[in-house]
C-alpha positions as CSV (number, residue, x, y, z in Angstrom):
1,M,-0.1,0.0,0.0
2,D,1.2,3.6,-0.8
3,C,1.8,5.4,2.3
4,A,1.2,8.6,0.7
5,G,-2.4,8.0,-0.1
6,A,-2.4,9.3,-3.5
7,G,-6.0,8.0,-4.2
8,S,-7.3,9.8,-1.3
9,R,-6.5,12.4,1.6
10,L,-6.2,9.7,4.3
11,R,-2.7,8.6,5.0
12,A,-1.9,5.3,6.8
13,G,1.1,5.7,8.9
14,C,3.6,3.3,7.8
15,G,4.3,0.7,10.3
16,R,2.5,2.8,13.2
17,G,-0.9,1.2,12.9
18,R,-2.8,4.8,12.9
19,L,-4.8,6.7,10.5
20,V,-3.6,10.4,9.8
21,P,-6.2,12.6,7.8
22,G,-4.7,14.6,4.9
23,P,-4.7,18.5,5.0
24,V,-7.3,18.9,2.2
25,T,-9.7,16.2,3.6
26,A,-9.5,17.8,6.9
27,V,-10.4,21.1,5.4
28,T,-13.1,19.7,3.3
29,V,-14.8,18.0,6.7
30,A,-14.3,21.3,8.3
31,T,-16.1,23.4,5.8
32,A,-18.8,20.7,5.5
33,R,-19.4,20.9,9.2
34,K,-19.7,24.8,9.2
35,T,-22.5,24.5,6.5
36,R,-24.2,22.1,8.8
37,S,-25.3,20.3,5.6
38,A,-25.6,16.4,6.1
39,D,-25.1,15.8,2.4
40,A,-22.0,17.9,2.5
41,I,-20.7,16.1,5.4
42,A,-21.5,12.7,3.9
43,A,-19.7,13.7,0.7
44,A,-16.8,14.8,2.5
45,T,-16.4,11.7,4.8
46,A,-17.5,9.2,2.2
47,P,-13.9,8.8,0.8
48,L,-12.6,8.2,4.6
49,D,-15.4,5.6,5.0
50,D,-14.1,3.7,1.9
51,E,-10.7,4.0,3.0
52,L,-11.6,2.5,6.3
53,Q,-13.3,-0.3,4.7
54,Q,-10.3,-1.1,2.6
55,L,-7.9,-0.9,5.8
56,K,-10.3,-3.2,7.6
57,A,-10.3,-5.7,4.8
58,L,-6.4,-5.5,4.8
59,R,-6.4,-6.2,8.4
60,D,-8.7,-9.4,8.0
61,E,-6.4,-10.5,5.3
62,A,-3.3,-10.0,7.2
63,A,-4.7,-11.8,10.5
64,Q,-5.9,-14.7,8.2
65,W,-2.2,-15.0,6.5
66,L,-0.8,-14.9,9.9
67,A,-3.1,-17.6,11.1
68,E,-2.2,-19.6,8.1
69,M,1.7,-19.1,8.7
70,E,1.3,-20.1,12.5
71,G,-0.6,-23.3,11.4
72,A,2.1,-24.2,8.8
73,E,5.0,-23.6,11.1
74,R,3.1,-25.5,13.7
75,R,2.5,-28.4,11.1
76,N,6.1,-28.5,10.1
77,R,7.1,-28.9,13.8
78,E,5.1,-31.8,13.9
79,L,6.5,-33.2,10.5
80,R,9.9,-32.7,12.0
81,D,9.2,-34.5,15.1
82,L,7.6,-37.5,13.2
83,A,10.8,-37.4,11.0
84,K,13.0,-38.0,13.9
85,M,10.7,-40.7,15.2
86,A,10.7,-42.6,12.1
87,R,14.4,-42.9,11.7
88,H,14.4,-45.3,14.9
89,S,10.6,-46.6,15.0
90,F,8.9,-46.2,11.9
91,L,7.3,-49.8,12.2
92,T,5.9,-48.9,15.6
93,M,4.4,-45.8,14.7
94,N,0.6,-45.6,14.1
95,P,-0.8,-45.8,10.5
96,A,-1.7,-42.2,10.4
97,Q,1.9,-41.0,11.5
98,Q,3.3,-43.5,8.7
99,A,1.0,-42.0,6.2
100,D,2.3,-38.4,7.3
101,I,6.0,-39.7,6.9
102,L,5.4,-41.3,3.4
103,D,3.6,-38.2,2.2
104,L,6.8,-36.4,2.5
105,L,8.7,-38.8,0.2
106,E,8.5,-38.6,-3.6
107,L,9.8,-41.8,-4.8
108,K,10.1,-43.5,-8.0
109,V,10.6,-47.3,-8.2
110,T,12.1,-49.0,-11.4
111,F,12.1,-52.7,-11.5
112,T,15.4,-54.0,-13.1
113,G,15.1,-57.7,-13.1
114,P,12.6,-60.4,-13.4
115,V,9.8,-61.1,-11.0
116,P,10.9,-63.9,-8.6
117,R,9.3,-67.2,-9.6
118,E,7.3,-67.7,-6.5
119,L,5.6,-64.4,-6.9
120,K,5.0,-65.0,-10.5
121,S,3.5,-68.3,-10.0
122,G,1.9,-67.7,-6.7
123,T,2.7,-71.4,-5.7
124,A,5.3,-72.5,-2.9
125,C,8.1,-74.8,-3.5
126,P,6.8,-78.0,-2.0
127,V,10.5,-79.2,-1.4
128,R,11.5,-76.0,0.4
129,A,8.4,-76.2,2.3
130,W,9.1,-79.7,3.7
131,Y,12.7,-78.6,4.9
132,K,11.3,-75.8,6.7
133,S,8.5,-77.7,8.3
134,V,11.0,-79.9,10.0
135,D,13.8,-77.1,10.3
136,L,16.4,-79.0,8.4
137,D,19.3,-77.9,6.1
138,V,19.7,-79.6,2.7
139,P,22.7,-81.9,1.8
140,A,25.5,-79.7,0.2
141,S,26.0,-82.2,-2.8
142,D,24.9,-85.4,-4.4
143,V,24.8,-88.5,-2.4
144,S,28.1,-90.5,-2.3
145,D,28.0,-94.1,-3.1
146,A,28.2,-94.8,0.8
147,D,25.3,-92.7,1.4
148,W,23.4,-94.4,-1.3
149,Q,23.8,-97.8,0.1
150,A,22.4,-96.5,3.5
151,I,19.2,-94.9,2.1
152,A,18.4,-97.4,-1.0
153,P,16.6,-99.6,1.2
154,F,14.2,-96.9,2.2
155,L,13.4,-96.1,-1.5
156,H,13.1,-99.6,-2.5
157,S,15.3,-98.8,-5.3
158,R,15.7,-101.3,-8.2
159,P,19.0,-101.5,-10.2
160,G,20.0,-98.7,-12.1
161,D,20.5,-95.1,-11.0
162,A,16.9,-93.5,-11.9
163,I,16.0,-93.2,-8.2
164,R,19.3,-92.1,-7.2
165,R,19.1,-89.2,-9.8
166,S,15.9,-88.2,-8.4
167,V,17.1,-87.8,-5.0
168,N,19.9,-85.9,-6.1
169,A,17.5,-83.8,-8.2
170,I,15.2,-83.1,-5.2
171,F,18.3,-82.0,-3.2
172,H,19.3,-79.6,-6.1
173,K,15.7,-78.0,-6.0
174,A,15.7,-77.5,-2.3
175,R,19.2,-75.6,-2.7
176,T,18.3,-73.7,-5.7
177,G,14.5,-73.1,-5.8
178,M,14.5,-74.2,-9.6
179,S,11.0,-75.3,-10.7
180,W,10.4,-79.0,-11.6
181,S,10.6,-78.2,-15.4
182,E,13.8,-76.7,-14.9
183,I,15.3,-79.5,-13.0
184,I,14.1,-82.0,-15.5
185,A,15.8,-79.8,-18.4
186,E,19.3,-79.3,-16.4
187,L,19.5,-82.6,-14.9
188,G,18.0,-85.0,-17.3
189,V,15.3,-86.5,-14.8
190,T,11.9,-87.2,-15.6
191,K,8.6,-86.0,-14.3
192,T,8.5,-88.9,-12.2
193,T,11.0,-87.1,-9.8
194,A,8.2,-84.7,-8.8
195,D,5.8,-87.7,-8.4
196,H,8.3,-89.4,-6.1
197,F,8.4,-86.4,-3.8
198,R,4.6,-86.0,-3.8
199,R,4.6,-89.5,-2.3
200,W,7.7,-89.6,-0.2
201,P,7.0,-87.0,2.4
202,K,3.5,-88.4,3.0
203,D,4.6,-92.1,3.5
204,G,7.5,-91.0,6.0
205,T,10.1,-92.3,3.2
206,W,11.8,-88.9,3.0
207,K,12.2,-88.5,6.7
208,L,13.9,-91.8,7.0
209,V,16.2,-90.7,4.1
210,S,17.1,-87.4,5.8
211,E,17.8,-89.0,9.1
212,A,20.1,-91.4,7.4
213,L,22.0,-88.5,6.0
214,T,22.5,-86.4,9.3
215,H,26.3,-86.8,9.3
216,T,26.6,-85.2,5.7
217,A,27.6,-81.4,5.1
218,R,24.6,-79.1,4.9
219,V,23.5,-76.0,3.5
220,P,20.5,-73.7,4.2
221,V,17.5,-74.3,2.2
222,W,16.8,-71.9,-0.8
223,S,14.9,-68.8,0.3
224,P,12.9,-67.0,-2.2
225,E,13.4,-63.3,-3.1
226,L,10.3,-61.3,-1.8
227,L,10.8,-58.7,-4.2
228,P,12.4,-58.3,-7.8
229,P,15.8,-56.3,-8.2
230,M,14.8,-52.7,-8.3
231,T,16.4,-49.1,-7.8
232,I,14.6,-46.5,-5.8
233,E,15.0,-42.8,-6.3
234,G,13.4,-40.0,-4.3
235,R,13.6,-36.6,-2.9
236,V,12.3,-35.5,0.5
237,D,10.2,-32.7,1.2
238,P,12.4,-29.8,2.4
239,R,9.9,-29.3,5.5
240,M,11.6,-32.3,7.0
241,M,15.0,-30.3,6.5
242,L,14.1,-27.2,8.1
243,S,14.8,-26.6,11.9
244,A,12.2,-25.0,13.9
245,A,14.2,-21.8,14.1
246,E,14.8,-21.5,10.4
247,P,11.7,-20.1,8.6
248,S,11.1,-21.1,5.0
249,R,12.3,-18.6,2.3
250,G,8.4,-18.1,1.4
251,G,7.7,-17.0,4.9
252,C,7.6,-13.7,6.7
253,R,10.9,-11.9,7.1
């Protein structure tokens, strides 16, 4: 606002919050009073009334702006407190607090590799499921000749190595998580291998085999990847970076 009051004869004292009537306006009002004419007085004071209404509107606008600034600063303090809390206890925060934190993050997720097979198929690996259910690791390699002699009676193995190859294929599947079709293609076994494993855990055969091989070196059972390979890029809302004593550049100076 122009403190000279060029459009009227009322001057607002800059920064002093008081009204100062201009000399011409004051003379006009004094002359109107001498004439004791209501119309003259109304005409003389009309500019003052208009100016007063404008000042009231500016005052209300300033009060609203200050209230918004105070509310924004209060909200910023709350968000900064939440950000500090999230560094150590995000998982224990309530859903509303977690949502506030996530709203402050602008993330871009790009998948860079294939979707894990278990997520793609929606079917859990039965071999892995069995080993997890009995809390056992998997033999680290194919069965040796001596080990085969120990477990062959449980499998009612006939001459030849078809059953032995199936056992080794099952171990390989437990270590790698490959699908039955991949196992068949890579190791040269048949689909009968999958049929064997569907039957052996149910009739207790696979438990006997595992107990007979407890002395062998073992490795953990394969664990599926829950997410595909990805890159995550993002930015943080600047409100999380401001200290309570540091106003934003758009704030009041």
